[in-house]
C-alpha positions as CSV (number, residue, x, y, z in Angstrom):
1,M,0.0,0.0,0.0
2,A,0.7,3.5,-1.3
3,D,2.3,5.9,1.7
4,S,0.2,8.8,0.5
5,V,-2.9,8.4,-1.7
6,L,-4.7,11.4,-3.6
7,Y,-8.1,10.9,-4.6
8,L,-9.3,13.4,-7.4
9,V,-13.1,13.5,-6.9
10,R,-15.1,13.8,-9.5
11,H,-18.6,12.7,-8.4
12,A,-21.3,14.4,-6.6
13,P,-23.5,12.6,-3.9
14,G,-26.5,11.0,-5.0
15,R,-25.2,10.6,-8.5
16,G,-24.7,7.0,-9.0
17,G,-22.0,4.6,-6.4
18,G,-19.1,7.4,-7.6
19,W,-19.2,8.8,-4.1
20,R,-19.6,5.7,-2.0
21,E,-16.8,4.0,-3.7
22,T,-14.6,7.2,-3.0
23,V,-15.4,7.7,0.6
24,D,-15.2,3.6,1.0
25,M,-11.9,3.7,-0.7
26,A,-10.8,7.2,1.4
27,L,-11.6,5.5,4.9
28,T,-9.7,2.2,4.1
29,G,-6.5,3.7,3.7
30,A,-6.8,6.2,6.5
31,A,-8.2,3.2,8.5
32,F,-4.5,1.4,7.6
33,G,-2.6,5.1,8.8
34,V,-1.9,5.8,4.7
35,A,-1.6,9.8,4.5
36,T,-5.4,10.0,2.6
37,L,-6.6,13.5,0.9
38,V,-9.9,14.1,-0.8
39,W,-9.5,16.8,-3.6
40,F,-12.6,18.0,-5.1
41,Q,-13.5,19.3,-8.2
42,A,-15.9,21.7,-9.1
43,A,-19.3,19.7,-9.6
44,P,-19.4,17.4,-6.6
45,L,-18.4,20.7,-4.5
46,K,-21.8,22.3,-6.4
47,V,-23.5,19.5,-5.5
48,L,-22.5,19.6,-1.7
49,A,-23.3,23.5,-1.2
50,R,-26.8,22.9,-2.5
51,R,-27.3,19.8,0.5
52,A,-28.3,20.4,3.7
53,D,-26.2,17.1,4.4
54,H,-23.0,18.4,3.6
55,A,-21.3,19.2,6.6
56,D,-22.0,15.5,7.5
57,L,-21.2,13.8,4.6
58,L,-17.8,15.6,4.8
59,A,-17.1,14.9,8.6
60,E,-17.6,11.2,7.4
61,L,-14.2,11.5,5.6
62,T,-12.1,14.6,8.0
63,G,-13.5,12.7,11.3
64,F,-11.3,9.7,10.2
65,G,-8.5,12.1,9.2
66,V,-8.8,12.9,5.4
67,R,-7.9,15.9,4.4
68,C,-10.3,17.3,2.0
69,V,-9.0,20.0,-0.2
70,A,-10.5,22.0,-3.3
71,R,-9.0,24.6,-5.6
72,R,-10.1,28.1,-3.7
73,D,-11.4,29.2,-6.3
74,D,-13.8,26.9,-6.5
75,L,-14.8,26.3,-3.3
76,P,-18.5,27.7,-2.8
77,D,-19.0,30.2,0.4
78,G,-20.7,28.3,2.9
79,L,-19.0,24.9,2.4
80,T,-16.9,24.1,5.8
81,G,-14.9,21.0,5.9
82,I,-12.9,21.6,2.5
83,E,-10.1,23.2,2.9
84,G,-9.3,25.8,-0.3
85,L,-5.6,25.8,-1.9
86,D,-4.4,27.7,-4.8
87,D,-3.0,26.4,-7.8
88,T,0.7,25.4,-6.9
89,E,-0.7,24.1,-3.4
90,L,-2.9,21.6,-5.5
91,H,0.2,20.7,-7.7
92,G,2.9,20.0,-5.1
93,L,0.0,17.7,-3.2
94,R,-0.5,15.9,-6.6
95,R,3.7,16.1,-7.1
96,H,4.0,14.5,-3.4
97,A,1.0,12.0,-2.9
98,A,2.7,8.4,-4.0
99,Q,-0.3,7.4,-6.0
100,M,-3.6,9.4,-7.1
101,V,-6.6,7.8,-7.9
102,L,-9.2,9.4,-10.4
103,L,-12.3,9.1,-9.7
């Protein structure tokens, strides 16, 4: 298993099994002590921001030590639990991750 995994998330919650698969994979890695990052793309951020339960959905990840990030410019106002980063910081995370998974 890799030392660190970066999941690039393109699936929004409520749209097929992609969201659940992402959460399960991230939590499994975190449970085994793998540094786990979830990078949300713009589309799932928009859906999350509209959901009343977005804090609960994100807490499922962050409560187990998964770091959630997004491009600062894509992060909707009022969406908490996700760290906004600039492009340079995001590319640094991508460069240093031992493994990257597109979902």
